N, C-alpha and C positions, 0 to 999 in steps of 0.2 A: 503493500498499499503506500505510495505516494502523496495521496494527500485527504483531504476530509470526508471530499465528497468528487462521490462518480455521475456523471450523466446519463441519466437516459432517459432521451425526449425533450420533453420539455419540463424531467423533473429532476431531480438530486439525492441518490445512493449516499447516504451515508455512511460509514466505512468505521470501522471499529477508534479508528483512530480520537474520533468525536466525542467516545467514552470520560465520562465526571469523573469523578474520583469519588464521590459517595454514592450513586443507584446505578450498576455493571450496565443497564437497561437502560441509562437515560444520558444524554449528550450533556455538556457543559453546553454551557450558554455563550461559549466566543465562536466557533463555529459559525452553529442556525443564524447566530442574528452577523455574522460575515457575509453570509449567505442572503441574506435581506437584504445585504447594508450591498451585494453587487446590484440585487435586482434593483434596487434605488440609484444604482448612479449608473444603469444598461436605457433607465427610461425616459425615451429622447434627450439621449448626451449634450453635453453642450461643452466645447473646451476651452470656453473660457470661462465656466461658472466650475463651484464649488459647494460640497455641501457639507456647509458648517453648524449644525447641530442636526445629533439625532437622537431621538427615543426611539425607546423599544419597551414594547409595554407585554412584559408575559405572563399568559395567560393561561397557560397548561403544561407539566413538564414538558417534554421535546423531546423523543423515542430516537433512538438508533435505529430509519425505517428510512424508508422514500419521502421527501418530502415535495410541495411544490411552492413556487415563491409565485406573487404577483405584482405587480407596481405600477403604479400610474400620478399624474400630475394633477392634481387636487386645483392650485392656482397657479394659474399662468403668469409671467410675467417676462419684459425685458429686463431685469436686474434679480430683480425674489422672485423664488418658483415655490410653491411649500408639495411636497411630492407627501403618498403616502401606501403603503403594501403591508401583506399581509404574506406570515408563513403556516402552509394546511399540511395536516397531515393524509395520510395515503386516504381517507377517507371524508377529507372536505374541511375537517372542525381545524378552527383557525390554535394555531398555536401561540404567535407573532405575532402584535400589531404594530407598527411601525410607521413616525410621523421624520420631517426632515425639512432643512430654509435649504435651498441651494440655493448662492449667492455668487454674482456676479465678478468674475476677477480683471482688477485692470491695472496697469502702474500709475499711481499715484502720487503725487510730493507728499511729502509730513510734513510739517514744520512745525517748532524745532524737530529734527529728525529723532527717534527714539535710540534710546542705548541700547543694543542689544541684550539680551540677558546671559549670563555664562550658562552652557549645560549642566550638569554633572558629569563627575566624573564614567569613564568611558567604561563600557562593559569588560575591558579586559584589567577595571580595574577592580573587578566584585569578584567573590566568591564564587564556582562555579559550583552549585547545589542540583545535586538531585530534587527531581520532584518525591516526597512524600509516600509512603508504600500504600497502594490503592489497595492491593487482591488480586488487581490484573497486569498483564505483563505489558496490555497495548492499550492507548487511550490520549485523552491530550497530554497526560505529562508524557509518553514515549513520543510525541510530535511537538514538543516543543522544547526549546533549550533558555535555562536562569543562571542568573547571575546578581549575586545579592551584594549591594554597596549597606545594608543596614539590615539588622530584623533577615527572620528564615519564617521558611516553612514551619507551623506548627509553635514557632516563638509568639508568643503575644504579644500584642501594641504594633505599632505602625512598619512599613517597610517601606527601602528605594530597591527594586531590583529589575534590570535590565531582563525584558523577555524578547523572545522570537522565534520564528515556527517553523520547525524543519523541512515540512510539508506544503505541498499548496493549498490553499481552498478547495477548486473544481479543479481535478484533473486534466493535464494539461493547458495548463492559464497559468500562468504569469501571476502573481499574488498584488492586487494592487493597491499604493499605499493607506488609503481609507481602509481594504481589507484586512492590512497588517494591523493599524491602530483595533477594529472590533476584536480582531482576534485575540488581542492581549487585553482590552478595556474590561471584561467581566471579571477581571483577577483579583482588581482591587481589596475585596475582604477577604477573599480568598487567603493571600497573602499578607493583612493587616488584623488579623483576626484579633480584637478584644478582650472575645472570653474565648474559655477551651472546645474546642469542637470535639472533644467525648464526650461532651454534657451538656455543648448547646446546638438548635438548627439552626442554620443559618436559611432565609428564603428568599433572594431577589427577587423583587417582583419589576422591577423594571432596570433601563441602563438607559440613563441621557449620556454622549458624551457632545460636547463643545469643540470644536475644531478652530482656531485662528488661520490654522495651516494644514497642510498634507505630509508627514515626516521625507525625511529622506531617506535612505539606505533599510537596512535588515528590522534595525533591535530600535524596541519602544522600551521605555524605561515606568513604573510606575512608581507615585510616589504616593504609598495608599497610608491613610487613615479613619481607622473604623472606630464610630462615637453611637455605644450600645445605651441603651436609655432601660428604668425597668420598670417600664409599659410593656414592652415588649419589639421598641421599635427601635430600628439605627439604620443610620446611613455609612455610608462607604466614601470619601474624599478621595480621589486618587489625578495629582498631576502630572498629567502626561508630558512626555519630552522624548526630543531624538538627540542625536549626536552632536547635533547644530544647537538646540536648546528647546524652550516650550514650544508644546505644541495646544496644546492647551487643558480641558477637566475631564473626568468622567464620573461622573452620578450613580447610586445603589439604593434605590430603598427598602430597607430586611426588614423583613418579619421575624422575630429572635424565639424558637420553642427550646423550653428544658426538654430534653431528651428524660426519657423516663429511666428509674433510678436503675 
């Protein structure tokens, strides 16, 4: 397997590389949200425009199965467009719903010119860290590479980590810059959990990604913090970088549940 998905006509069959760490029959949300992001990118494509914000509402657990995407422009415009799309299972049930703003890109003079923010130390300065044991040989954990600058898997608290995909999103296609961000962005809570995973379960009901530019290169840095509340609601806040500097931000709304003793 060299990709998260294999094309089957106008559908895509999920490979075992999409398997998440918590349930062997379900996908990690990174690859399927990236697949839906791919559909949004290809919807009436414009070479002088960029998706600047996309929000995914995760309506159901996503099975390792054949999926269907659809996307459309719901608010056309020369400078600003609103897109929406859905990820559906084999039975036509909606799994993920997305809305995205696509903005025109054009060279403009900024006065005064902002000072570029420094990127974090590169992945070569981090600790190459294998994924924690999931009980499966193949999955999202084996399709990705990780280099921690701060924190670690299953270490409580904020984390700063470089991540890159070892495989394509769809077989036979090069992973796009937006796809690289989306494959990684859903991992913010996973690397920065503030509570013990063995005692608590985190369900992210959405993923919102804001991008002021698209990444260059293969590596994406996640500078993530998860904040839980005693109400059982939490928020994972992740600053996104590439090796040139900041890209944007990802947010995940979390339902936190106590696992049975």
